[in-house]
MDAnalysis code that builds the backbone (N, CA, C; Angstrom):
import MDAnalysis as mda
import numpy as np

u = mda.Universe.empty(657, n_residues=219, atom_resindex=np.repeat(np.arange(219), 3), trajectory=True)
u.add_TopologyAttr("name", ["N", "CA", "C"] * 219)
u.add_TopologyAttr("resid", np.arange(1, 220))
u.add_TopologyAttr("resname", ["MET", "PRO", "THR", "ILE", "SER", "LYS", "GLU", "ASN", "TYR", "LEU", "LYS", "THR", "ILE", "TYR", "GLN", "ARG", "ALA", "GLN", "THR", "SER", "ASN", "GLU", "PRO", "VAL", "THR", "THR", "SER", "TYR", "VAL", "ALA", "SER", "LYS", "LEU", "GLU", "VAL", "SER", "ASN", "ALA", "ALA", "THR", "SER", "GLU", "MET", "ALA", "LYS", "LYS", "LEU", "SER", "ASP", "ASP", "GLY", "LEU", "ILE", "SER", "HIS", "GLU", "LYS", "TYR", "LYS", "GLY", "ILE", "GLU", "LEU", "THR", "ASP", "ASN", "GLY", "ARG", "GLU", "ILE", "ALA", "LEU", "GLN", "ILE", "ILE", "ARG", "ARG", "HIS", "ARG", "LEU", "TRP", "GLU", "LEU", "PHE", "LEU", "ILE", "LYS", "VAL", "LEU", "GLY", "LEU", "SER", "TRP", "GLY", "GLU", "VAL", "HIS", "ASP", "GLU", "ALA", "GLU", "MET", "LEU", "GLU", "HIS", "SER", "THR", "SER", "GLU", "LEU", "LEU", "ILE", "ASN", "THR", "ILE", "ASP", "ASP", "TYR", "LEU", "GLY", "ASN", "PRO", "LYS", "PHE", "ASP", "PRO", "HIS", "GLY", "SER", "PRO", "ILE", "PRO", "ASP", "ARG", "PHE", "GLY", "ASN", "LEU", "PRO", "VAL", "THR", "PRO", "ALA", "ILE", "ILE", "ALA", "LEU", "THR", "LYS", "CYS", "ARG", "THR", "GLY", "LYS", "LYS", "TYR", "ARG", "ILE", "ALA", "LYS", "VAL", "ASN", "ASP", "LYS", "SER", "SER", "GLU", "LEU", "MET", "ASN", "TYR", "PHE", "SER", "ARG", "LEU", "GLY", "LEU", "GLU", "LEU", "GLU", "LYS", "GLU", "ILE", "VAL", "ILE", "GLU", "ASP", "ARG", "LEU", "GLU", "PHE", "ASP", "ASN", "SER", "ILE", "THR", "LEU", "SER", "ILE", "ASP", "ASN", "ARG", "ILE", "HIS", "SER", "LEU", "SER", "GLU", "LYS", "ILE", "CYS", "GLU", "ASN", "VAL", "TYR", "VAL", "TYR", "SER", "ASN"])
u.atoms.positions = np.array([
    [-10.313, -1.097, 3.301],
    [-10.633, -0.981, 1.862],
    [-10.114, -2.217, 1.127],
    [-10.879, -2.780, 0.201],
    [-10.425, -3.954, -0.547],
    [-9.148, -3.656, -1.323],
    [-8.274, -4.653, -1.460],
    [-7.065, -4.489, -2.246],
    [-7.394, -4.557, -3.732],
    [-6.404, -4.201, -4.564],
    [-6.602, -4.249, -6.011],
    [-7.023, -5.645, -6.450],
    [-6.349, -6.659, -5.911],
    [-6.660, -8.031, -6.293],
    [-8.103, -8.378, -5.972],
    [-8.550, -8.042, -4.774],
    [-9.920, -8.333, -4.385],
    [-10.905, -7.581, -5.275],
    [-10.584, -6.338, -5.603],
    [-11.463, -5.544, -6.450],
    [-11.622, -6.185, -7.830],
    [-10.520, -6.698, -8.374],
    [-10.583, -7.341, -9.690],
    [-11.441, -8.598, -9.656],
    [-11.342, -9.360, -8.571],
    [-12.177, -10.554, -8.434],
    [-13.652, -10.177, -8.379],
    [-13.966, -9.186, -7.569],
    [-15.367, -8.784, -7.417],
    [-15.932, -8.246, -8.729],
    [-15.148, -7.452, -9.425],
    [-15.603, -6.905, -10.708],
    [-15.828, -8.014, -11.728],
    [-14.913, -8.973, -11.767],
    [-15.035, -10.082, -12.709],
    [-16.271, -10.926, -12.420],
    [-16.530, -11.190, -11.157],
    [-17.710, -11.964, -10.761],
    [-18.985, -11.226, -11.155],
    [-19.022, -9.928, -10.882],
    [-20.210, -9.130, -11.217],
    [-20.465, -9.147, -12.729],
    [-19.431, -8.887, -13.515],
    [-19.613, -8.792, -14.962],
    [-20.025, -10.125, -15.573],
    [-19.475, -11.219, -15.045],
    [-19.867, -12.532, -15.543],
    [-21.335, -12.814, -15.232],
    [-21.764, -12.465, -14.027],
    [-23.150, -12.709, -13.635],
    [-24.130, -11.901, -14.478],
    [-23.682, -10.740, -14.978],
    [-24.549, -9.886, -15.782],
    [-24.686, -10.368, -17.222],
    [-23.725, -11.158, -17.688],
    [-23.707, -11.538, -19.099],
    [-23.964, -13.014, -19.340],
    [-24.132, -13.796, -18.278],
    [-24.341, -15.234, -18.457],
    [-25.327, -15.767, -17.421],
    [-26.125, -16.738, -17.838],
    [-27.042, -17.400, -16.909],
    [-26.383, -18.574, -16.190],
    [-25.154, -18.887, -16.596],
    [-24.419, -19.974, -15.954],
    [-23.852, -19.512, -14.611],
    [-23.702, -20.433, -13.649],
    [-23.074, -20.067, -12.370],
    [-21.654, -19.552, -12.602],
    [-21.240, -18.587, -11.801],
    [-19.879, -18.068, -11.889],
    [-18.959, -19.020, -11.138],
    [-18.057, -19.660, -11.838],
    [-17.185, -20.655, -11.236],
    [-15.796, -20.084, -10.955],
    [-15.089, -20.733, -10.041],
    [-13.713, -20.304, -9.758],
    [-12.829, -20.506, -10.983],
    [-13.097, -21.540, -11.763],
    [-12.288, -21.790, -12.968],
    [-12.476, -20.667, -13.989],
    [-13.712, -20.146, -14.117],
    [-13.934, -19.026, -15.033],
    [-13.161, -17.799, -14.565],
    [-13.275, -17.487, -13.281],
    [-12.596, -16.311, -12.727],
    [-11.090, -16.460, -12.898],
    [-10.559, -17.661, -12.635],
    [-9.129, -17.910, -12.782],
    [-8.682, -17.668, -14.216],
    [-9.480, -18.155, -15.174],
    [-9.145, -17.976, -16.576],
    [-9.187, -16.513, -16.976],
    [-10.209, -15.813, -16.522],
    [-10.384, -14.403, -16.885],
    [-9.268, -13.535, -16.334],
    [-8.841, -13.820, -15.107],
    [-7.799, -13.013, -14.461],
    [-6.400, -13.573, -14.692],
    [-6.339, -14.711, -15.392],
    [-5.062, -15.345, -15.715],
    [-4.250, -15.675, -14.468],
    [-4.925, -16.325, -13.518],
    [-4.290, -16.817, -12.301],
    [-4.647, -18.293, -12.153],
    [-4.008, -18.960, -11.208],
    [-4.245, -20.397, -11.034],
    [-5.582, -20.650, -10.342],
    [-6.126, -21.843, -10.548],
    [-7.356, -22.229, -9.852],
    [-7.154, -22.246, -8.339],
    [-5.964, -22.649, -7.920],
    [-5.684, -22.690, -6.486],
    [-5.710, -21.292, -5.882],
    [-5.109, -20.335, -6.589],
    [-5.099, -18.950, -6.099],
    [-6.513, -18.378, -6.055],
    [-7.314, -18.731, -7.047],
    [-8.695, -18.248, -7.089],
    [-9.520, -18.845, -5.955],
    [-9.337, -20.118, -5.688],
    [-10.058, -20.760, -4.581],
    [-9.675, -20.133, -3.241],
    [-8.403, -19.822, -3.096],
    [-7.940, -19.169, -1.862],
    [-8.551, -17.782, -1.718],
    [-8.586, -17.030, -2.829],
    [-9.183, -15.694, -2.787],
    [-10.684, -15.781, -2.516],
    [-11.357, -16.775, -3.091],
    [-12.792, -16.947, -2.863],
    [-13.075, -17.158, -1.371],
    [-12.207, -17.903, -0.719],
    [-12.379, -18.127, 0.723],
    [-12.224, -16.815, 1.483],
    [-11.233, -16.003, 1.089],
    [-11.026, -14.712, 1.752],
    [-12.218, -13.787, 1.547],
    [-12.717, -13.754, 0.314],
    [-13.863, -12.889, 0.013],
    [-15.105, -13.357, 0.764],
    [-15.246, -14.663, 0.897],
    [-16.370, -15.219, 1.664],
    [-16.239, -14.858, 3.143],
    [-15.023, -14.977, 3.678],
    [-14.785, -14.625, 5.085],
    [-15.045, -13.141, 5.344],
    [-14.794, -12.313, 4.312],
    [-15.024, -10.867, 4.434],
    [-16.484, -10.485, 4.197],
    [-17.321, -11.465, 3.866],
    [-18.731, -11.196, 3.638],
    [-19.029, -10.544, 2.303],
    [-18.136, -10.750, 1.318],
    [-18.307, -10.108, 0.013],
    [-18.888, -11.044, -1.042],
    [-18.760, -12.359, -0.825],
    [-19.357, -13.327, -1.739],
    [-19.938, -14.487, -0.937],
    [-20.826, -15.222, -1.583],
    [-21.232, -16.529, -1.073],
    [-20.797, -17.541, -2.117],
    [-20.317, -18.674, -1.659],
    [-19.752, -19.660, -2.579],
    [-20.269, -21.040, -2.216],
    [-21.184, -21.551, -3.055],
    [-21.719, -22.881, -2.851],
    [-21.364, -23.756, -4.043],
    [-21.190, -25.035, -3.792],
    [-20.624, -25.958, -4.777],
    [-21.360, -25.932, -6.111],
    [-22.677, -26.005, -6.088],
    [-23.426, -26.101, -7.347],
    [-24.042, -24.769, -7.796],
    [-24.082, -23.801, -6.914],
    [-24.637, -22.489, -7.259],
    [-23.560, -21.526, -7.744],
    [-22.299, -21.892, -7.548],
    [-21.215, -21.018, -7.972],
    [-21.002, -19.870, -7.006],
    [-20.357, -18.825, -7.509],
    [-20.023, -17.655, -6.698],
    [-21.066, -16.573, -6.918],
    [-21.576, -16.014, -5.837],
    [-22.523, -14.905, -5.926],
    [-22.058, -13.778, -5.012],
    [-22.204, -12.558, -5.484],
    [-21.836, -11.406, -4.669],
    [-22.884, -11.147, -3.605],
    [-22.430, -10.768, -2.418],
    [-23.349, -10.261, -1.402],
    [-23.661, -8.810, -1.738],
    [-24.541, -8.199, -0.987],
    [-24.850, -6.781, -1.219],
    [-23.596, -5.921, -1.101],
    [-22.760, -6.209, -0.101],
    [-21.523, -5.440, 0.065],
    [-20.568, -5.674, -1.095],
    [-20.469, -6.923, -1.550],
    [-19.605, -7.231, -2.682],
    [-20.075, -6.548, -3.952],
    [-21.380, -6.536, -4.170],
    [-21.939, -5.897, -5.355],
    [-21.689, -4.389, -5.323],
    [-21.811, -3.787, -4.143],
    [-21.588, -2.348, -4.000],
    [-20.160, -1.983, -4.387],
    [-19.193, -2.782, -3.933],
    [-17.793, -2.515, -4.267],
    [-17.555, -2.714, -5.758],
    [-18.096, -3.792, -6.320],
    [-17.920, -4.063, -7.748],
    [-18.465, -2.909, -8.595],
    [-19.626, -2.402, -8.243],
    [-20.232, -1.311, -9.006],
    [-19.412, -0.027, -8.905],
    [-18.811, 0.224, -7.754],
    [-17.997, 1.423, -7.611],
    [-16.718, 1.325, -8.440],
    [-16.137, 0.126, -8.525],
    [-14.960, -0.070, -9.373],
    [-15.330, 0.131, -10.839],
    [-16.455, -0.426, -11.243],
    [-16.922, -0.268, -12.622],
    [-17.214, 1.199, -12.920],
    [-17.799, 1.891, -11.950],
    [-18.082, 3.329, -12.103],
    [-16.787, 4.104, -12.371],
    [-15.764, 3.845, -11.575],
    [-14.487, 4.539, -11.756],
    [-13.899, 4.241, -13.134],
    [-13.929, 2.967, -13.501],
    [-13.360, 2.563, -14.794],
    [-14.051, 3.289, -15.944],
    [-15.360, 3.295, -15.955],
    [-16.096, 3.847, -17.093],
    [-16.029, 5.375, -17.135],
    [-16.004, 6.010, -15.974],
    [-15.841, 7.464, -15.965],
    [-14.443, 7.860, -16.420],
    [-13.446, 7.097, -16.009],
    [-12.088, 7.395, -16.461],
    [-11.974, 7.216, -17.975],
    [-12.581, 6.187, -18.525],
    [-12.541, 6.003, -19.973],
    [-13.120, 7.224, -20.691],
    [-14.257, 7.683, -20.205],
    [-14.899, 8.837, -20.838],
    [-14.039, 10.090, -20.689],
    [-13.463, 10.279, -19.512],
    [-12.604, 11.443, -19.269],
    [-11.385, 11.419, -20.183],
    [-10.769, 10.262, -20.310],
    [-9.557, 10.143, -21.135],
    [-9.834, 10.434, -22.598],
    [-11.031, 10.086, -23.061],
    [-11.397, 10.358, -24.452],
    [-11.862, 11.802, -24.632],
    [-12.809, 12.227, -23.799],
    [-13.416, 13.547, -23.964],
    [-12.469, 14.691, -23.627],
    [-11.658, 14.510, -22.592],
    [-10.816, 15.608, -22.106],
    [-9.380, 15.510, -22.621],
    [-8.823, 14.318, -22.604],
    [-7.412, 14.170, -22.989],
    [-7.217, 13.707, -24.426],
    [-8.299, 13.328, -25.093],
    [-8.208, 13.010, -26.509],
    [-7.621, 11.668, -26.858],
    [-7.614, 10.728, -25.904],
    [-7.137, 9.375, -26.218],
    [-8.160, 8.669, -27.102],
    [-7.715, 7.619, -27.773],
    [-8.592, 6.886, -28.678],
    [-9.301, 5.762, -27.952],
    [-10.301, 5.183, -28.620],
    [-11.025, 4.006, -28.106],
    [-10.068, 2.916, -27.654],
    [-9.070, 2.645, -28.484],
    [-8.177, 1.524, -28.217],
    [-7.178, 1.759, -27.105],
    [-7.045, 2.995, -26.659],
    [-6.047, 3.326, -25.639],
    [-6.588, 3.385, -24.221],
    [-7.885, 3.615, -24.065],
    [-8.383, 3.991, -22.741],
    [-8.637, 2.822, -21.797],
    [-8.909, 1.630, -22.321],
    [-9.284, 0.523, -21.433],
    [-8.161, 0.175, -20.466],
    [-6.957, -0.029, -20.980],
    [-5.845, -0.415, -20.119],
    [-5.495, 0.680, -19.121],
    [-5.577, 1.937, -19.557],
    [-5.301, 3.046, -18.642],
    [-6.329, 3.086, -17.509],
    [-7.597, 2.911, -17.882],
    [-8.663, 2.940, -16.871],
    [-8.543, 1.767, -15.906],
    [-8.036, 0.627, -16.384],
    [-7.828, -0.528, -15.519],
    [-6.904, -0.177, -14.359],
    [-5.895, 0.649, -14.608],
    [-4.962, 1.053, -13.559],
    [-5.558, 2.155, -12.684],
    [-6.184, 3.118, -13.311],
    [-6.699, 4.276, -12.579],
    [-7.868, 3.928, -11.662],
    [-8.647, 2.924, -12.020],
    [-9.838, 2.588, -11.240],
    [-9.514, 2.184, -9.801],
    [-8.295, 1.728, -9.564],
    [-7.922, 1.238, -8.233],
    [-7.293, 2.314, -7.350],
    [-6.978, 3.461, -7.930],
    [-6.251, 4.475, -7.159],
    [-6.968, 5.814, -7.129],
    [-8.278, 5.795, -7.357],
    [-9.056, 7.031, -7.431],
    [-9.966, 7.155, -6.218],
    [-9.882, 8.290, -5.562],
    [-10.722, 8.512, -4.383],
    [-12.161, 8.786, -4.792],
    [-13.066, 8.638, -3.836],
    [-14.474, 8.935, -4.093],
    [-14.650, 10.404, -4.455],
    [-13.896, 11.285, -3.779],
    [-13.979, 12.715, -4.071],
    [-13.596, 12.995, -5.515],
    [-12.481, 12.417, -5.968],
    [-12.016, 12.684, -7.333],
    [-12.976, 12.135, -8.363],
    [-13.458, 10.898, -8.179],
    [-14.328, 10.324, -9.201],
    [-15.661, 11.057, -9.259],
    [-16.161, 11.530, -8.124],
    [-17.401, 12.304, -8.136],
    [-17.189, 13.665, -8.812],
    [-16.002, 14.224, -8.637],
    [-15.678, 15.488, -9.298],
    [-15.601, 15.302, -10.810],
    [-14.968, 14.214, -11.232],
    [-14.906, 13.892, -12.663],
    [-16.317, 13.685, -13.219],
    [-17.144, 12.975, -12.468],
    [-18.529, 12.723, -12.875],
    [-19.264, 14.041, -13.101],
    [-19.154, 14.962, -12.153],
    [-19.822, 16.265, -12.278],
    [-19.251, 17.058, -13.455],
    [-17.931, 17.012, -13.626],
    [-17.290, 17.747, -14.714],
    [-17.792, 17.274, -16.074],
    [-18.028, 15.965, -16.193],
    [-18.493, 15.393, -17.458],
    [-20.000, 15.533, -17.651],
    [-20.689, 16.074, -16.641],
    [-22.131, 16.257, -16.758],
    [-22.940, 15.052, -16.338],
    [-22.364, 14.238, -15.441],
    [-23.048, 13.038, -14.930],
    [-23.554, 12.143, -16.066],
    [-22.643, 11.673, -16.897],
    [-23.033, 10.844, -18.056],
    [-23.636, 9.511, -17.624],
    [-24.496, 8.981, -18.471],
    [-25.154, 7.695, -18.199],
    [-24.397, 6.511, -18.793],
    [-23.605, 6.756, -19.855],
    [-22.932, 5.661, -20.550],
    [-21.488, 6.039, -20.850],
    [-20.633, 5.030, -20.871],
    [-19.221, 5.269, -21.166],
    [-19.005, 5.324, -22.678],
    [-17.772, 5.547, -23.149],
    [-17.540, 5.712, -24.593],
    [-17.865, 4.481, -25.423],
    [-18.002, 3.329, -24.761],
    [-18.293, 2.093, -25.486],
    [-19.755, 1.677, -25.354],
    [-20.560, 2.535, -24.696],
    [-21.988, 2.269, -24.580],
    [-22.402, 1.509, -23.336],
    [-21.463, 1.234, -22.431],
    [-21.802, 0.518, -21.196],
    [-22.341, 1.501, -20.153],
    [-23.340, 1.094, -19.373],
    [-23.937, 2.002, -18.394],
    [-22.982, 2.338, -17.254],
    [-23.025, 3.575, -16.796],
    [-22.178, 4.029, -15.697],
    [-23.016, 4.087, -14.420],
    [-22.668, 3.326, -13.394],
    [-23.399, 3.434, -12.117],
    [-23.227, 4.834, -11.537],
    [-24.283, 5.368, -10.915],
    [-24.120, 6.664, -10.252],
    [-23.424, 6.462, -8.913],
    [-23.258, 7.538, -8.167],
    [-22.489, 7.450, -6.923],
    [-23.178, 6.594, -5.862],
    [-24.440, 6.271, -6.082],
    [-25.176, 5.412, -5.144],
    [-25.268, 3.969, -5.641],
    [-24.636, 3.698, -6.794],
    [-24.652, 2.342, -7.341],
    [-25.847, 2.037, -8.223],
    [-26.638, 3.052, -8.552],
    [-27.800, 2.842, -9.423],
    [-27.372, 2.892, -10.888],
    [-27.922, 1.988, -11.682],
    [-27.618, 1.939, -13.105],
    [-28.726, 2.603, -13.915],
    [-28.370, 3.310, -14.990],
    [-29.407, 3.944, -15.823],
    [-30.201, 2.891, -16.595],
    [-31.381, 3.275, -17.017],
    [-32.191, 2.413, -17.866],
    [-31.513, 2.329, -19.234],
    [-31.332, 1.121, -19.727],
    [-30.659, 0.935, -21.015],
    [-31.679, 0.563, -22.086],
    [-31.474, 1.055, -23.305],
    [-32.405, 0.721, -24.390],
    [-32.266, -0.742, -24.794],
    [-33.276, -1.251, -25.460],
    [-33.219, -2.625, -25.965],
    [-32.231, -2.691, -27.121],
    [-31.230, -3.535, -26.986],
    [-30.219, -3.662, -28.027],
    [-30.064, -5.132, -28.427],
    [-29.529, -5.351, -29.607],
    [-29.269, -6.712, -30.086],
    [-27.851, -6.773, -30.647],
    [-27.295, -7.972, -30.665],
    [-25.980, -8.152, -31.265],
    [-26.069, -7.969, -32.777],
    [-25.001, -7.496, -33.361],
    [-24.967, -7.281, -34.807],
    [-25.238, -8.579, -35.568],
    [-24.908, -9.706, -34.962],
    [-25.151, -11.008, -35.595],
    [-26.633, -11.298, -35.784],
    [-27.489, -10.608, -35.039],
    [-28.936, -10.853, -35.101],
    [-29.667, -9.885, -36.029],
    [-28.935, -8.989, -36.659],
    [-29.573, -7.957, -37.475],
    [-30.126, -8.524, -38.786],
    [-31.129, -7.830, -39.307],
    [-31.794, -8.258, -40.528],
    [-31.244, -7.507, -41.731],
    [-31.087, -8.221, -42.819],
    [-30.595, -7.625, -44.061],
    [-31.551, -6.541, -44.562],
    [-30.985, -5.430, -45.003],
    [-31.770, -4.334, -45.557],
    [-32.219, -3.309, -44.540],
    [-31.997, -3.564, -43.254],
    [-32.461, -2.635, -42.217],
    [-31.349, -1.678, -41.784],
    [-31.781, -0.534, -41.278],
    [-30.855, 0.450, -40.721],
    [-30.816, 0.306, -39.197],
    [-29.632, 0.465, -38.646],
    [-29.444, 0.396, -37.202],
    [-28.470, 1.484, -36.772],
    [-28.417, 1.710, -35.457],
    [-27.396, 2.600, -34.897],
    [-26.577, 1.836, -33.858],
    [-25.292, 2.148, -33.815],
    [-24.395, 1.476, -32.883],
    [-24.708, 1.926, -31.459],
    [-24.958, 0.953, -30.582],
    [-25.306, 1.269, -29.189],
    [-24.203, 0.902, -28.208],
    [-23.428, -0.135, -28.534],
    [-22.438, -0.621, -27.578],
    [-21.428, -1.504, -28.287],
    [-20.191, -1.460, -27.823],
    [-19.165, -2.370, -28.321],
    [-18.400, -2.939, -27.133],
    [-17.948, -4.176, -27.252],
    [-17.088, -4.746, -26.220],
    [-15.689, -4.169, -26.387],
    [-15.127, -3.716, -25.289],
    [-13.880, -2.950, -25.367],
    [-12.673, -3.679, -24.792],
    [-12.750, -5.015, -24.678],
    [-11.670, -5.741, -24.015],
    [-10.419, -5.887, -24.876],
    [-10.530, -5.671, -26.190],
    [-9.383, -5.803, -27.085],
    [-9.048, -4.455, -27.712],
    [-7.859, -3.950, -27.422],
    [-7.450, -2.674, -28.012],
    [-7.277, -2.817, -29.523],
    [-6.861, -3.994, -29.978],
    [-6.716, -4.240, -31.411],
    [-8.068, -4.117, -32.116],
    [-9.106, -4.697, -31.504],
    [-10.440, -4.623, -32.092],
    [-10.956, -3.189, -32.076],
    [-10.716, -2.466, -30.991],
    [-11.175, -1.081, -30.910],
    [-10.492, -0.214, -31.963],
    [-9.218, -0.437, -32.172],
    [-8.504, 0.324, -33.199],
    [-9.042, -0.005, -34.592],
    [-9.430, -1.260, -34.796],
    [-10.022, -1.661, -36.071],
    [-11.356, -0.952, -36.282],
    [-12.174, -0.890, -35.231],
    [-13.448, -0.171, -35.322],
    [-13.218, 1.296, -35.684],
    [-12.185, 1.888, -35.080],
    [-11.886, 3.294, -35.369],
    [-11.537, 3.481, -36.841],
    [-10.764, 2.548, -37.393],
    [-10.393, 2.652, -38.817],
    [-11.613, 2.515, -39.717],
    [-12.593, 1.734, -39.283],
    [-13.818, 1.574, -40.064],
    [-14.723, 2.802, -39.984],
    [-14.504, 3.630, -38.955],
    [-15.417, 4.742, -38.708],
    [-16.623, 4.317, -37.910],
    [-16.526, 3.166, -37.250],
    [-17.621, 2.637, -36.447],
    [-17.543, 3.231, -35.043],
    [-18.559, 3.973, -34.645],
    [-18.585, 4.606, -33.331],
    [-20.015, 4.673, -32.831],
    [-20.179, 5.012, -31.555],
    [-21.518, 5.053, -30.967],
    [-22.430, 6.004, -31.725],
    [-23.670, 5.582, -31.911],
    [-24.720, 6.348, -32.589],
    [-24.521, 6.444, -34.101],
    [-23.472, 5.815, -34.614],
    [-23.258, 5.821, -36.062],
    [-24.323, 4.944, -36.736],
    [-24.917, 5.455, -37.808],
    [-25.908, 4.680, -38.552],
    [-25.214, 3.694, -39.483],
    [-25.720, 2.474, -39.489],
    [-25.214, 1.449, -40.400],
    [-26.390, 0.816, -41.135],
    [-26.101, 0.220, -42.275],
    [-27.111, -0.510, -43.042],
    [-26.578, -1.916, -43.295],
    [-27.376, -2.912, -42.955],
    [-26.989, -4.295, -43.212],
    [-27.273, -4.607, -44.679],
    [-26.221, -4.782, -45.448],
    [-26.368, -4.985, -46.879],
    [-26.571, -6.453, -47.246],
    [-25.847, -7.350, -46.566],
    [-25.915, -8.758, -46.947],
    [-25.375, -9.612, -45.804],
    [-25.725, -10.888, -45.817],
    [-25.207, -11.858, -44.855],
    [-24.837, -13.137, -45.606],
    [-23.639, -13.641, -45.338],
    [-23.188, -14.869, -45.971],
    [-23.477, -16.034, -45.029],
    [-24.419, -16.887, -45.424],
    [-24.835, -17.974, -44.549],
    [-23.713, -18.970, -44.272],
    [-22.758, -19.076, -45.180],
    [-21.666, -20.042, -45.023],
    [-20.912, -19.840, -43.710],
    [-20.589, -18.597, -43.363],
    [-19.841, -18.330, -42.140],
    [-20.487, -17.247, -41.268],
    [-21.705, -16.837, -41.659],
    [-22.473, -15.831, -40.922],
    [-21.762, -14.480, -40.851],
    [-20.900, -14.218, -41.810],
    [-20.293, -12.885, -41.892],
    [-21.320, -11.903, -42.439],
    [-21.102, -10.628, -42.163],
    [-22.074, -9.595, -42.532],
    [-21.387, -8.512, -43.358],
    [-22.071, -8.081, -44.399],
    [-21.638, -6.918, -45.164],
    [-22.521, -5.741, -44.780],
    [-21.882, -4.641, -44.389],
    [-22.641, -3.461, -43.980],
    [-22.011, -2.208, -44.549],
    [-22.788, -1.148, -44.555],
    [-22.269, 0.136, -45.033],
    [-22.215, 1.123, -43.872],
    [-21.090, 1.832, -43.803],
    [-20.877, 2.902, -42.823],
    [-20.441, 4.130, -43.605],
    [-21.196, 5.204, -43.514],
    [-20.881, 6.421, -44.273],
    [-20.732, 6.109, -45.768],
    [-21.645, 5.257, -46.268],
    [-21.689, 4.884, -47.688],
    [-20.460, 4.090, -48.142],
    [-19.724, 3.529, -47.189],
    [-18.599, 2.660, -47.512],
    [-18.937, 1.238, -47.073],
    [-18.628, 0.268, -47.929],
    [-18.990, -1.125, -47.684],
    [-17.859, -1.852, -46.951],
    [-18.235, -2.607, -45.922],
    [-17.264, -3.390, -45.159],
    [-17.852, -4.778, -44.901],
    [-16.987, -5.774, -44.872],
    [-17.390, -7.132, -44.529],
    [-16.783, -7.500, -43.187],
    [-17.636, -7.927, -42.239],
    [-17.191, -8.241, -40.886],
    [-17.478, -9.704, -40.568],
    [-16.527, -10.366, -39.939],
    [-16.707, -11.762, -39.551],
    [-17.720, -11.876, -38.420],
    [-18.215, -13.092, -38.230],
    [-19.165, -13.330, -37.136],
    [-18.533, -13.008, -35.792],
    [-17.264, -13.361, -35.613],
    [-16.590, -13.102, -34.338],
    [-16.533, -11.619, -34.022],
    [-16.267, -10.808, -35.027],
    [-16.248, -9.357, -34.819],
    [-17.654, -8.850, -34.531],
    [-18.639, -9.336, -35.277],
    [-20.023, -8.876, -35.097],
    [-20.565, -9.192, -33.707],
    [-20.062, -10.257, -33.104],
    [-20.510, -10.619, -31.754],
    [-20.132, -9.573, -30.717],
    [-19.228, -8.665, -31.067],
    [-18.759, -7.639, -30.139],
    [-19.394, -6.277, -30.376],
    [-20.395, -6.240, -31.247],
    [-21.069, -4.977, -31.577],
    [-22.574, -5.142, -31.313],
    [-23.168, -4.129, -30.656],
    [-24.599, -4.162, -30.341],
    [-25.267, -2.904, -30.899],
    [-26.474, -3.086, -31.379],
    [-27.157, -1.990, -32.063],
    [-28.607, -1.900, -31.596],
    [-29.246, -0.788, -31.971],
    [-30.686, -0.676, -31.803],
    [-31.291, -0.249, -33.129],
    [-32.552, -0.542, -33.310],
    [-33.215, -0.278, -34.570],
    [-33.336, 1.222, -34.811],
    [-32.978, 1.650, -35.990],
    [-32.963, 3.083, -36.317],
    [-34.375, 3.607, -36.615],
])
């Protein structure tokens, strides 16, 4: 079974490949995991020797089928644990990511499948990210756009938020911003691309950096 370190590398490679058209580089992985480039290069060699990645100079790092399967199972555990911690134990948005990061590495297939069944085999986690099923299949996701791309005067619903910052998640909670919540884009300031929107008839102004972490679909 892959070690925790190997699992984190595989998950990071998978997630980067899903969100960027650029090759996944060892320097990116090193930065994301906060380890040295030398350590990342050494791990890349181990993962390549284990048949979990292919690593070519100009193509970057790519997961093999086996590597992708492991990455998806780690992501599955993480997202199911997040949902369980919120739905069953009552933790907040801002609390569950770090807890799930630890739990994802120590959960058996039996336990995670039991949690999945208990929750009703959900398709998406509390932040709107798709949950792979036990076979590694991902659900069909609706067409979504970043909040930065929204049009003034239109209504939207929250579909997904990036959950990597507990501080940001806690801020969203204070705003009342949650999945499926209806929002209205009231105004946009061209000077800094900040957006004014209404949530539950309350007006809020959000910076471009914050808006880049929120995704919506047309209401």
